[in-house]
C-alpha positions in Angstrom: 107.1 144.6 109.6 103.7 145.5 107.7 104.5 144.0 104.2 107.5 142.9 102.2 107.8 144.4 98.5 109.5 142.3 96.0 111.3 143.7 92.7 111.1 141.5 89.9 113.9 141.4 87.7 117.2 140.4 89.2 115.6 139.3 92.2 112.8 136.7 91.3 113.8 136.0 87.5 117.1 136.1 86.2 115.8 138.3 83.5 118.5 141.0 83.3 120.9 138.6 80.9 117.7 138.2 78.6 116.8 142.0 78.8 120.1 142.8 77.8 120.5 140.3 75.0 117.0 141.2 73.4 117.4 145.1 74.0 120.9 145.0 72.6 120.2 143.0 69.3 116.8 145.2 69.0 119.1 148.5 68.8 121.6 146.9 66.5 118.6 145.4 64.2 117.2 148.8 64.1 120.1 151.4 63.2 121.2 152.3 67.1 124.4 151.9 68.9 124.9 150.1 72.3 126.7 152.0 74.6 129.6 150.8 77.4 126.7 152.0 80.1 123.4 151.2 78.4 122.6 148.3 80.3 123.0 150.1 83.8 121.2 153.1 82.5 118.3 151.1 81.7 117.9 149.1 84.8 114.8 150.3 86.5 113.5 152.5 83.9 109.7 151.7 83.2 108.7 151.1 79.2 108.0 154.6 78.2 111.4 155.6 79.6 113.8 152.5 78.0 111.9 153.0 75.0 112.5 156.8 74.2 116.1 155.8 75.7 116.8 153.3 72.8 115.5 156.0 70.3 118.3 158.2 71.5 120.7 155.2 70.8 119.6 155.5 67.0 116.7 153.2 66.9 114.9 154.6 63.8 111.6 153.8 65.1 109.2 155.8 67.6 109.0 155.4 71.5 105.6 153.2 71.3 106.8 150.8 68.4 110.2 150.1 70.0 108.4 149.4 73.5 106.0 146.7 71.6 108.9 145.0 69.7 110.9 144.3 72.6 108.0 143.3 74.9 107.0 140.7 72.4 110.1 139.4 72.1 111.0 139.3 76.0 107.2 137.7 76.5 108.0 135.0 73.6 111.2 134.2 75.7 109.4 133.8 78.6 106.7 131.5 76.9 109.4 129.2 76.2 111.1 129.6 79.8 111.0 131.6 82.6 114.3 132.0 84.3 113.7 131.9 88.1 116.7 133.1 90.4 117.7 130.0 92.9 115.0 129.7 95.6 112.6 132.4 94.3 109.7 130.3 94.9 110.6 129.0 97.8 111.4 132.6 99.6 108.0 134.2 98.2 106.1 130.9 99.6 107.9 131.1 103.0 107.2 134.9 103.5 103.6 134.8 101.9 102.7 132.0 104.4 104.2 134.7 107.3 102.6 138.1 106.1 101.7 140.3 103.2 103.3 140.7 100.1 103.5 143.4 97.4 105.7 143.5 94.0 107.1 146.5 92.9 108.6 145.8 89.0 109.9 147.8 86.0 108.8 145.4 83.9 105.6 145.9 82.0 102.1 144.5 83.3 102.1 141.6 80.6 105.5 140.3 81.7 104.7 140.6 85.2 101.6 138.3 84.8 103.2 135.6 82.4 106.2 135.5 85.2 104.0 135.3 88.3 101.4 133.1 86.7 104.4 130.5 84.8 106.0 130.3 88.7 102.7 129.6 90.3 103.3 132.8 92.6 100.3 135.1 91.5 98.2 134.3 94.6 101.3 135.0 97.0 101.0 138.8 96.3 98.3 141.0 97.7 99.2 143.6 95.2 101.6 144.5 92.2 102.4 147.6 90.5 104.1 147.9 87.1 106.0 151.2 86.6 104.0 152.0 83.8 101.2 152.6 85.8 103.1 155.5 87.5 104.5 159.0 86.7 108.1 157.6 87.1 110.1 154.5 86.9 112.9 153.8 89.3 115.0 155.4 91.1 112.0 157.6 91.6 109.9 156.2 94.8 106.9 156.2 92.8 106.5 152.1 92.3 107.0 151.3 95.8 104.6 154.2 97.2 102.1 152.8 95.0 102.7 149.3 96.0 102.4 150.3 99.9 99.2 152.4 98.8 97.6 149.4 97.3 98.6 147.2 100.2 97.1 149.6 102.4 100.2 150.0 104.6 102.9 153.0 105.8 105.9 152.3 103.2 108.0 153.2 106.3 106.7 150.0 107.7 107.5 147.9 104.8 110.3 146.3 103.5 111.7 146.1 100.2 114.2 143.4 98.2 116.1 144.5 95.6 119.0 144.0 93.7 119.9 147.1 91.1 121.3 150.5 92.0 118.3 152.2 90.9 115.8 149.9 92.7 117.6 150.2 96.2 117.3 154.0 95.6 113.7 153.8 94.8 112.8 151.5 97.5 114.9 154.0 99.9 113.4 157.1 98.8 110.0 155.5 99.3 110.8 155.3 103.0 111.3 151.6 103.3 114.1 149.5 104.8 115.9 147.5 101.8 117.3 144.2 101.9 119.9 144.1 99.0 120.2 140.6 97.4 123.2 141.8 94.7 123.2 140.2 91.5 126.6 138.5 90.6 126.7 140.1 87.0 125.3 143.3 87.3 126.0 144.0 90.9 125.1 147.6 92.5 126.9 151.0 92.7 128.8 151.0 96.3 126.8 154.3 96.8 123.6 152.8 96.3 124.4 149.5 98.2 125.3 151.6 100.9 121.4 152.5 101.4 120.4 149.1 102.1 119.7 148.1 105.6 120.7 144.5 105.0 122.4 142.9 102.4 122.2 138.9 101.8 123.9 136.6 99.3 120.9 135.2 98.4 117.1 134.4 98.4 117.5 131.7 100.9 118.5 134.0 103.7 115.0 135.9 103.6 112.9 134.3 106.4 110.2 135.6 108.3 112.2 135.5 111.4 114.6 137.6 109.7 112.3 140.6 109.4 109.8 140.4 112.2 111.7 143.0 114.4 111.3 145.8 111.6 108.6 148.1 112.8 107.3 151.4 111.6 109.1 154.8 112.9 106.9 156.1 116.1 
């Protein structure tokens, strides 16, 4: 294995319930209508994509205004408390002691930096990517490919750690082997989960020994 690339939301941070609460309230407060499949559709979208989608739900604002409003509310919530997933800090530190780590997240850069700083994990990652910084969000592979480029490694020599359907599809499309850590409240679709090389119940199962035999194709 050349590197391990983590997702953030739903893997290291239990943020999906917070995102849903904040965006659902924002839509309701600004004249829109939340749909039954809205949360699953939003997972993995980059900022410009989900802001445009909320406008399609009837929010009477421009996408850049929507994005600023939602991200400001998320940052305020994180300043009160970052809801880290069980075992997140230990897993990152355990793997960073053994090899190179990257991060490819759909969160805005502002929130990535707030979370990693609050968790004391900033120095554990050799490269971090927000899908704001690439043309397309997940399920497109752009974020994972950019993470591999910044790390200076072949994506085929990387393992990705993901939880969502769009995240699993994104990492797989980038050519990475994907470890799925399904979120109990937002489990991935069966077809997306089938793309995983390995499925683990929690971050405690991630150890250097469990990843060392993965090699790039010849």
